[in-house]
C-alpha positions as CSV (number, residue, x, y, z in Angstrom):
1,M,-86.5,-18.1,-30.7
2,T,-83.0,-16.9,-29.9
3,S,-81.7,-16.3,-26.4
4,L,-79.7,-13.0,-26.3
5,Q,-79.3,-12.2,-22.6
6,T,-77.2,-9.1,-22.4
7,Q,-76.6,-6.4,-19.8
8,P,-75.9,-2.8,-20.9
9,L,-72.5,-1.5,-19.8
10,P,-72.5,1.6,-17.7
11,V,-70.0,3.4,-19.9
12,S,-69.2,7.1,-20.5
13,L,-70.4,8.9,-23.5
14,A,-67.0,8.8,-25.1
15,E,-66.9,5.1,-24.5
16,R,-70.3,4.7,-26.0
17,Y,-69.2,6.3,-29.2
18,R,-66.1,4.1,-29.3
19,V,-68.4,1.2,-29.0
20,L,-70.5,2.6,-31.8
21,L,-67.5,2.4,-34.1
22,E,-67.1,-1.2,-33.1
23,I,-70.8,-1.8,-33.8
24,G,-70.4,-0.2,-37.2
25,R,-67.5,-2.6,-38.0
26,A,-69.5,-5.6,-36.7
27,L,-72.6,-4.8,-38.6
28,T,-71.1,-3.9,-41.9
29,G,-68.4,-6.5,-41.9
30,T,-69.3,-10.2,-42.3
31,I,-73.1,-10.2,-42.0
32,Q,-74.4,-12.8,-44.5
33,G,-78.2,-12.6,-44.1
34,E,-80.9,-10.4,-42.8
35,A,-81.8,-12.8,-39.9
36,E,-78.2,-12.7,-38.7
37,L,-78.1,-8.9,-39.1
38,Y,-81.2,-8.2,-37.0
39,T,-79.9,-10.4,-34.2
40,A,-76.6,-8.6,-34.3
41,I,-78.3,-5.1,-34.2
42,Y,-80.2,-6.2,-31.1
43,R,-77.1,-7.7,-29.5
44,E,-75.0,-4.7,-30.1
45,T,-77.7,-2.3,-29.0
46,A,-78.4,-4.2,-25.8
47,Q,-74.7,-3.9,-24.8
48,I,-74.8,-0.2,-24.5
49,M,-78.4,0.7,-23.5
50,E,-81.4,-0.8,-21.8
51,A,-83.3,-3.1,-24.2
52,D,-85.9,-5.1,-22.2
53,G,-87.9,-4.9,-25.4
54,F,-86.6,-4.3,-28.9
55,Y,-87.8,-4.5,-32.5
56,V,-86.7,-3.9,-36.1
57,S,-89.3,-3.0,-38.7
58,L,-88.9,-2.5,-42.5
59,Y,-91.0,-0.1,-44.5
60,D,-92.4,-0.2,-48.1
61,P,-93.4,3.4,-49.0
62,E,-95.2,2.3,-52.2
63,I,-97.9,0.6,-50.2
64,D,-97.4,2.4,-46.9
65,L,-96.8,-0.9,-45.2
66,A,-94.3,-1.5,-42.3
67,R,-93.5,-4.9,-41.1
68,V,-91.8,-6.0,-37.8
69,V,-89.2,-8.6,-38.9
70,F,-87.5,-9.1,-35.6
71,W,-88.4,-8.4,-32.0
72,A,-87.0,-9.3,-28.6
73,D,-88.5,-9.5,-25.1
74,R,-86.5,-10.1,-21.9
75,G,-83.5,-11.3,-23.9
76,Q,-85.4,-13.7,-26.2
77,G,-85.2,-12.8,-29.9
78,R,-87.8,-13.8,-32.4
79,F,-88.1,-13.5,-36.2
80,A,-91.5,-12.4,-37.3
81,S,-93.7,-10.8,-40.0
82,I,-96.0,-8.4,-38.2
83,P,-97.6,-5.7,-40.5
84,Y,-98.9,-2.3,-39.6
85,P,-99.6,0.9,-41.5
86,G,-96.4,2.9,-41.8
87,S,-98.1,6.2,-41.7
88,E,-99.3,5.5,-38.2
89,S,-95.7,5.4,-36.9
90,E,-94.5,8.9,-35.9
91,V,-90.9,7.9,-36.7
92,I,-91.9,6.8,-40.3
93,R,-94.2,9.7,-40.8
94,T,-91.7,12.4,-39.7
95,G,-88.5,10.6,-40.5
96,R,-87.1,11.6,-37.1
97,G,-86.3,9.6,-33.9
98,T,-88.6,9.7,-30.9
99,L,-88.1,9.5,-27.1
100,V,-90.9,8.4,-24.8
101,N,-90.1,8.6,-21.0
102,D,-93.4,7.1,-19.7
103,G,-96.8,5.9,-20.7
104,L,-95.5,4.1,-23.8
105,E,-98.4,1.6,-23.9
106,A,-100.9,4.5,-24.4
107,R,-98.9,5.9,-27.3
108,A,-98.0,2.6,-29.0
109,R,-99.6,1.7,-32.4
110,L,-98.3,-1.8,-32.2
111,V,-97.7,-4.2,-29.3
112,V,-95.4,-7.2,-29.6
113,G,-94.4,-9.6,-26.9
114,E,-95.8,-12.4,-24.9
115,G,-99.2,-11.9,-23.3
116,D,-97.8,-12.3,-19.7
117,A,-94.9,-9.8,-20.3
118,P,-94.9,-6.6,-18.2
119,S,-95.6,-3.5,-20.2
120,T,-92.6,-1.4,-21.3
121,R,-92.9,2.2,-20.1
122,S,-90.3,4.1,-22.0
123,A,-88.7,3.8,-25.5
124,V,-86.3,5.3,-27.9
125,S,-86.8,4.8,-31.6
126,A,-84.8,5.8,-34.6
127,P,-85.3,5.7,-38.4
128,L,-83.2,3.4,-40.6
129,R,-82.2,5.8,-43.4
130,S,-80.1,5.2,-46.5
131,R,-79.5,8.5,-48.3
132,D,-83.0,9.9,-48.9
133,R,-84.8,6.6,-48.5
134,L,-86.5,5.4,-45.3
135,L,-85.9,1.7,-44.8
136,G,-87.6,1.2,-41.5
137,V,-87.3,1.7,-37.7
138,I,-85.3,0.3,-34.8
139,S,-86.6,0.7,-31.3
140,A,-85.4,-0.1,-27.8
141,Q,-87.8,-0.2,-24.8
142,S,-87.5,-0.4,-21.1
143,Y,-89.8,-1.6,-18.3
144,N,-88.8,1.5,-16.4
145,S,-89.8,5.1,-16.9
146,D,-87.2,7.8,-17.8
147,A,-84.8,5.1,-18.9
148,Y,-83.5,7.0,-21.9
149,T,-82.0,10.5,-22.6
150,R,-81.4,12.6,-25.6
151,S,-77.9,11.1,-25.8
152,D,-79.4,7.6,-26.0
153,L,-81.5,8.8,-28.9
154,E,-78.5,10.2,-30.6
155,L,-76.6,7.0,-30.0
156,L,-79.5,4.8,-31.2
157,Q,-79.6,7.0,-34.3
158,G,-76.0,6.3,-34.9
159,I,-76.7,2.5,-34.5
160,A,-79.6,3.0,-36.9
161,D,-77.4,4.7,-39.5
162,V,-74.8,2.0,-39.6
163,S,-77.5,-0.6,-39.4
164,A,-79.1,0.9,-42.5
165,V,-75.8,0.6,-44.4
166,A,-75.6,-3.0,-43.2
167,V,-79.2,-3.7,-44.3
168,Q,-78.4,-2.2,-47.8
169,N,-75.3,-4.3,-48.0
170,V,-77.1,-7.5,-47.1
171,R,-79.9,-6.7,-49.6
172,H,-77.3,-5.9,-52.2
173,V,-75.6,-9.3,-51.6
174,Q,-78.9,-11.0,-51.6
175,E,-79.9,-9.3,-54.8
176,L,-76.7,-10.3,-56.5
177,D,-77.2,-13.8,-55.3
178,Q,-80.8,-13.8,-56.5
179,R,-79.7,-12.5,-59.9
180,R,-77.0,-15.2,-60.1
181,R,-79.6,-17.9,-59.2
182,E,-82.0,-16.3,-61.8
183,A,-79.3,-16.3,-64.4
184,E,-78.5,-19.9,-63.7
185,R,-82.2,-20.8,-63.8
186,M,-82.7,-18.8,-67.0
187,E,-79.8,-20.7,-68.6
188,Q,-81.4,-24.0,-67.5
189,I,-84.8,-22.9,-68.9
190,S,-83.3,-21.7,-72.2
191,Q,-81.5,-25.1,-72.6
192,I,-84.7,-26.9,-71.9
193,L,-86.6,-24.8,-74.4
194,A,-83.9,-25.3,-77.0
195,S,-83.9,-29.1,-76.5
196,S,-87.4,-29.6,-78.0
197,L,-88.8,-29.0,-81.5
198,D,-92.3,-30.0,-80.5
199,S,-94.5,-26.9,-80.4
200,E,-96.8,-28.1,-77.7
201,Q,-93.9,-29.2,-75.5
202,V,-92.2,-25.8,-75.9
203,L,-95.4,-23.9,-75.0
204,N,-95.8,-25.9,-71.8
205,R,-92.2,-25.4,-70.9
206,V,-92.5,-21.6,-71.4
207,V,-95.4,-21.2,-69.0
208,E,-93.7,-23.5,-66.5
209,G,-90.6,-21.4,-66.7
210,A,-92.5,-18.2,-66.3
211,L,-94.2,-19.4,-63.1
212,D,-90.8,-20.7,-61.8
213,L,-89.1,-17.3,-62.4
214,L,-91.9,-15.0,-61.2
215,R,-93.8,-17.2,-58.8
216,G,-97.0,-15.8,-60.0
217,D,-100.4,-17.5,-59.7
218,G,-100.9,-18.1,-63.4
219,A,-99.2,-18.1,-66.8
220,M,-100.3,-18.6,-70.4
221,V,-99.2,-18.2,-73.9
222,W,-101.5,-16.5,-76.4
223,L,-101.1,-17.5,-80.1
224,L,-102.1,-14.7,-82.5
225,E,-103.5,-16.3,-85.6
226,E,-105.1,-14.6,-88.5
227,D,-108.6,-14.0,-87.1
228,V,-108.4,-15.3,-83.5
229,V,-106.3,-15.3,-80.4
230,R,-106.0,-18.8,-78.9
231,V,-104.6,-20.0,-75.6
232,G,-101.8,-22.4,-76.6
233,A,-100.7,-23.3,-73.1
234,A,-101.7,-22.4,-69.5
235,R,-100.7,-23.1,-65.9
236,G,-102.2,-22.0,-62.6
237,G,-105.7,-21.5,-61.3
238,S,-106.1,-18.0,-62.8
239,A,-105.4,-19.1,-66.4
240,P,-108.2,-19.8,-68.9
241,H,-108.4,-23.3,-70.5
242,V,-106.1,-24.3,-73.3
243,G,-107.8,-23.8,-76.6
244,T,-109.9,-20.8,-75.4
245,E,-110.3,-18.4,-78.3
246,T,-111.4,-14.8,-78.8
247,S,-111.5,-12.4,-81.8
248,A,-108.1,-10.9,-82.9
249,D,-110.0,-7.7,-83.6
250,H,-109.2,-6.2,-80.2
251,E,-107.4,-3.1,-79.0
252,L,-104.8,-5.1,-77.0
253,V,-104.0,-7.4,-79.9
254,R,-103.6,-4.4,-82.2
255,R,-101.3,-2.8,-79.6
256,L,-99.2,-6.0,-79.3
257,R,-98.8,-6.2,-83.1
258,N,-97.9,-2.5,-83.5
259,D,-95.9,-1.9,-80.4
260,P,-94.0,-5.0,-79.2
261,S,-93.2,-3.7,-75.8
262,P,-94.4,-5.1,-72.4
263,V,-97.9,-4.3,-71.3
264,V,-98.7,-4.0,-67.6
265,M,-102.2,-4.2,-66.2
266,E,-101.9,-3.0,-62.6
267,R,-105.6,-3.6,-61.8
268,L,-106.6,-6.6,-63.9
269,Q,-110.3,-6.9,-63.0
270,S,-111.1,-3.3,-64.0
271,S,-108.7,-3.1,-67.0
272,P,-110.6,-2.6,-70.3
273,L,-107.6,-4.0,-72.2
274,L,-108.0,-7.7,-71.5
275,P,-110.4,-9.5,-73.9
276,G,-113.4,-10.9,-72.0
277,D,-112.9,-14.5,-73.1
278,L,-109.4,-14.4,-71.8
279,R,-110.1,-12.6,-68.6
280,C,-108.4,-14.2,-65.6
281,P,-110.5,-14.7,-62.4
282,P,-109.2,-13.9,-58.9
283,P,-106.8,-14.3,-57.2
284,A,-105.2,-12.7,-60.3
285,R,-105.1,-9.0,-59.7
286,S,-102.4,-7.8,-62.1
287,A,-100.9,-9.0,-65.3
288,L,-97.8,-8.6,-67.4
289,L,-97.9,-9.3,-71.2
290,L,-94.7,-9.8,-73.2
291,P,-94.9,-10.2,-77.0
292,L,-93.5,-13.3,-78.7
293,S,-92.0,-12.6,-82.1
294,G,-91.2,-14.7,-85.1
295,A,-89.9,-14.2,-88.6
296,E,-93.3,-12.6,-89.6
297,G,-93.6,-10.3,-86.6
298,V,-95.5,-10.7,-83.3
299,T,-96.9,-14.2,-83.2
300,G,-98.2,-14.4,-79.6
301,A,-97.8,-13.2,-76.0
302,L,-96.5,-14.6,-72.8
303,V,-99.0,-13.5,-70.0
304,V,-98.2,-13.8,-66.3
305,T,-100.6,-12.9,-63.5
306,T,-100.0,-12.2,-59.8
307,P,-102.3,-11.9,-56.8
308,R,-101.1,-8.4,-56.0
309,E,-102.3,-5.1,-57.6
310,G,-100.0,-2.4,-58.8
311,P,-96.9,-2.2,-61.0
312,F,-94.4,-4.9,-61.7
313,P,-90.9,-4.3,-60.5
314,E,-88.5,-3.5,-63.3
315,E,-86.3,-6.5,-62.5
316,E,-89.3,-8.9,-63.0
317,I,-90.2,-7.3,-66.3
318,H,-86.6,-7.6,-67.5
319,L,-86.4,-11.2,-66.4
320,L,-89.5,-12.2,-68.2
321,Q,-88.5,-10.2,-71.3
322,R,-85.4,-12.5,-71.4
323,L,-87.6,-15.5,-71.1
324,A,-89.9,-14.2,-73.8
325,G,-86.9,-13.8,-76.1
326,H,-85.8,-17.4,-75.5
327,A,-89.4,-18.6,-75.9
328,S,-89.7,-16.7,-79.2
329,V,-86.6,-18.4,-80.7
330,A,-87.7,-21.9,-79.4
331,L,-91.3,-21.5,-80.8
332,E,-90.0,-20.2,-84.2
333,N,-87.6,-23.2,-84.4
334,A,-90.5,-25.6,-83.5
335,R,-92.7,-23.9,-86.2
336,L,-90.0,-24.2,-88.8
337,H,-89.4,-27.8,-87.9
338,S,-93.1,-28.6,-88.1
339,A,-93.3,-26.9,-91.5
340,L,-90.3,-28.9,-92.8
341,E,-91.7,-32.1,-91.4
342,T,-95.1,-31.4,-93.0
343,L,-93.3,-30.7,-96.3
344,S,-91.4,-34.0,-96.0
345,L,-94.7,-35.9,-95.5
346,T,-96.9,-34.1,-98.0
347,D,-97.2,-34.6,-101.7
348,P,-96.5,-31.2,-103.2
349,L,-98.8,-31.7,-106.2
350,T,-102.0,-32.8,-104.5
351,G,-101.4,-31.6,-100.9
352,L,-102.3,-35.2,-99.7
353,P,-100.0,-37.2,-97.4
354,N,-97.2,-38.7,-99.5
355,R,-96.1,-42.3,-99.6
356,R,-93.7,-41.9,-96.6
357,Q,-96.5,-40.6,-94.4
358,L,-98.7,-43.4,-95.7
359,E,-96.2,-46.1,-94.8
360,I,-95.8,-44.7,-91.2
361,H,-99.6,-44.5,-90.7
362,L,-100.3,-47.9,-92.3
363,E,-97.7,-49.6,-90.2
364,R,-99.3,-48.3,-87.0
365,E,-102.8,-49.2,-88.1
366,F,-101.7,-52.7,-89.2
367,A,-100.2,-53.3,-85.8
368,A,-103.5,-52.2,-84.2
369,A,-105.3,-54.6,-86.6
370,Q,-103.1,-57.5,-85.4
371,R,-104.3,-56.6,-81.9
372,G,-108.0,-56.9,-83.0
373,R,-109.1,-53.6,-84.4
374,P,-110.8,-53.8,-87.9
375,L,-108.8,-52.4,-90.8
376,S,-109.6,-52.0,-94.5
377,I,-107.9,-50.2,-97.4
378,V,-109.1,-49.0,-100.8
379,L,-106.6,-48.6,-103.7
380,F,-107.6,-46.2,-106.5
381,D,-106.1,-46.0,-109.9
382,V,-106.9,-43.4,-112.6
383,D,-108.0,-45.2,-115.8
384,H,-106.0,-44.6,-118.9
385,F,-104.1,-41.7,-117.3
386,K,-101.0,-42.1,-119.4
387,E,-103.0,-41.7,-122.6
388,Y,-104.8,-38.7,-121.1
389,N,-101.5,-37.1,-120.0
390,D,-99.9,-37.7,-123.5
391,T,-103.0,-36.3,-125.2
392,R,-103.9,-33.3,-123.0
393,G,-100.4,-32.5,-121.6
394,H,-98.9,-32.6,-118.2
395,V,-100.5,-29.4,-117.0
396,A,-104.0,-30.8,-117.6
397,G,-102.9,-34.1,-116.0
398,D,-101.7,-32.3,-112.9
399,Q,-105.0,-30.4,-112.7
400,A,-106.9,-33.7,-113.0
401,L,-104.9,-35.3,-110.2
402,R,-105.5,-32.3,-107.9
403,A,-109.3,-32.5,-108.6
404,L,-109.4,-36.2,-107.9
405,A,-107.4,-35.7,-104.7
406,R,-109.9,-33.1,-103.4
407,I,-112.7,-35.6,-103.8
408,L,-110.8,-38.4,-102.1
409,D,-109.9,-36.1,-99.2
410,D,-113.6,-34.9,-98.9
411,E,-114.8,-38.5,-98.7
412,T,-112.3,-39.6,-96.1
413,R,-113.1,-39.3,-92.4
414,A,-110.7,-37.3,-90.2
415,M,-109.7,-40.4,-88.3
416,N,-108.7,-42.1,-91.6
417,L,-106.1,-41.2,-94.2
418,V,-105.9,-41.0,-98.0
419,A,-102.5,-40.6,-99.6
420,R,-100.9,-40.4,-103.0
421,Y,-99.5,-43.9,-103.4
422,G,-97.9,-43.5,-106.8
423,G,-98.1,-41.4,-110.0
424,D,-101.8,-41.9,-110.6
425,E,-102.6,-44.2,-107.7
426,F,-104.2,-43.2,-104.3
427,L,-104.7,-45.3,-101.2
428,A,-107.3,-44.8,-98.4
429,V,-106.6,-46.4,-95.0
430,L,-109.9,-47.0,-93.2
431,S,-109.6,-47.7,-89.5
432,D,-112.4,-49.5,-87.6
433,T,-113.9,-50.5,-91.0
434,G,-114.8,-53.9,-92.4
435,S,-115.2,-55.1,-95.9
436,V,-118.7,-53.6,-96.3
437,G,-117.6,-50.2,-95.1
438,A,-114.6,-50.3,-97.6
439,E,-117.0,-51.1,-100.5
440,Q,-119.3,-48.3,-99.4
441,H,-116.4,-45.8,-99.3
442,A,-115.3,-46.8,-102.8
443,G,-118.8,-46.4,-104.0
444,R,-119.1,-42.9,-102.6
445,V,-115.9,-41.9,-104.3
446,H,-117.0,-43.3,-107.7
447,A,-120.4,-41.5,-107.4
448,R,-118.7,-38.2,-106.6
449,I,-116.4,-38.5,-109.6
450,A,-119.2,-39.5,-111.9
451,A,-121.2,-36.4,-110.7
452,D,-118.3,-34.0,-111.1
453,P,-119.0,-32.0,-114.4
454,D,-115.4,-31.2,-115.1
455,L,-114.1,-34.8,-114.6
456,R,-117.0,-36.2,-116.5
457,A,-116.3,-33.8,-119.4
458,E,-112.7,-35.0,-119.4
459,G,-113.8,-38.6,-119.4
460,L,-111.8,-39.5,-116.3
461,T,-112.8,-42.5,-114.2
462,L,-111.3,-44.5,-111.4
463,S,-110.8,-48.2,-110.8
464,S,-110.6,-49.4,-107.2
465,G,-109.8,-52.5,-105.2
466,T,-110.5,-53.1,-101.5
467,A,-108.9,-55.4,-98.9
468,T,-109.7,-56.1,-95.3
469,F,-107.2,-57.4,-92.7
470,T,-107.2,-61.1,-91.8
471,D,-105.1,-63.0,-89.4
472,E,-103.3,-64.7,-92.3
473,M,-101.7,-61.4,-93.3
474,G,-98.3,-61.1,-91.7
475,R,-97.1,-57.9,-93.3
476,V,-98.5,-54.6,-94.6
477,E,-97.5,-55.7,-98.1
478,D,-100.0,-58.6,-97.9
479,L,-102.9,-56.2,-97.3
480,I,-101.8,-53.9,-100.2
481,R,-101.3,-56.9,-102.5
482,E,-104.9,-58.1,-101.8
483,A,-106.2,-54.6,-102.7
484,D,-104.1,-54.5,-105.9
485,Q,-105.4,-57.9,-107.0
486,D,-109.0,-56.9,-106.3
487,M,-108.5,-53.8,-108.4
488,Y,-107.2,-55.7,-111.3
489,R,-110.1,-58.1,-111.1
490,S,-112.4,-55.1,-111.2
491,K,-110.5,-53.7,-114.3
492,A,-110.8,-57.1,-116.0
493,Q,-114.6,-57.3,-115.3
494,T,-115.0,-53.8,-116.7
495,R,-113.1,-54.7,-119.9
496,N,-115.1,-57.9,-120.4
497,A,-118.4,-56.1,-119.8
498,S,-117.4,-53.6,-122.5
């Protein structure tokens, strides 16, 4: 509440218009914010005409909503947000000022003020106009009847005209300030996105940035894969769960892939475009989809929902397009990094983890074993592989290794790992497995190889050795050495038996 006790000056018409020029300079000069502006409009108006009551309302023609943002009663100013239908206001409906000499309460569509305040009886109201656009209304009221004349209406219209310029100036300054803040925030978000090469982390940062910029009620990233659309990241109560999938054979997906431009769903709940599995529940009422592109075309979409129906402002679309651009680059970088990392940890011949990945995994599992979790390994070696390679050639040898690798991979649980350890050696790391389980695993592999018609026809067999962690083992090498020794004992027994 702001105390603004003023008494209108009994000045001549010429003096009033001189004061109007002063008001224009005051309002369009150094006003920094809308709150300060509304206070100044009231203060300047009350200096030259009766203003027992007073209000400023702003109007949004797209939704026919007017909103009282400031009102005053008996010299006390208050900032508010009181909505009413704009079309019910004669000033807004006609775009012309009105003069009421008595019986104001009977004609009023909106009453503001304290409950114990006397009723104002007369009023003068004028539209806030900027070029061809109606911004709102200012109105002065009096407790007395016949308090205003046509000249008061003309004067208030003059105040309204300079006030409209001031409102536009303030909004322009605020818009520039908002854009500056958005640019700074966008720069921060882009730096945050670029600082990570982890796909999951980038996805989460993208949706967090979208919510931060738009202040919607939900955001998610769709990942367009070969046959499905999958939710890769999500934030907000309106977003489906991460991992939710739906078929990629959908009109909206085809549209995103063929026309990488923003898609706006103004009435989300009735839109046929959104796939059913990815539909967002209330309070989401509208959605904006922005394609994410990579080296191979559209790879996903950034989706933001808001609780309002209708179109998205152009500035919001442009802002999120910029975010989508930064997100596309960050996700592509993360994808390439992941692909390179996979290549660096994968044996190119067999597709199994290579020795580097094996060492990383085994060190971690060995540390867990030292804390009490069971651990066993099985070392496999292809019997007489050098002779086979020399006789059949390297191409046949490579094919044999790939066939053996497929069997080993099939027989290894997802929680475990089998890797190419050397030229013709493979090693399986079996977590939560004791010596009996390791022997059973080796037995299953031997049985699969013996039953494979192609490998049996080639005469290929494997030898294996197992080892189980004990407290006496201080290093990973001790565990591998035990498996290697067990394998050579097995080879020796096989030779003696033959």
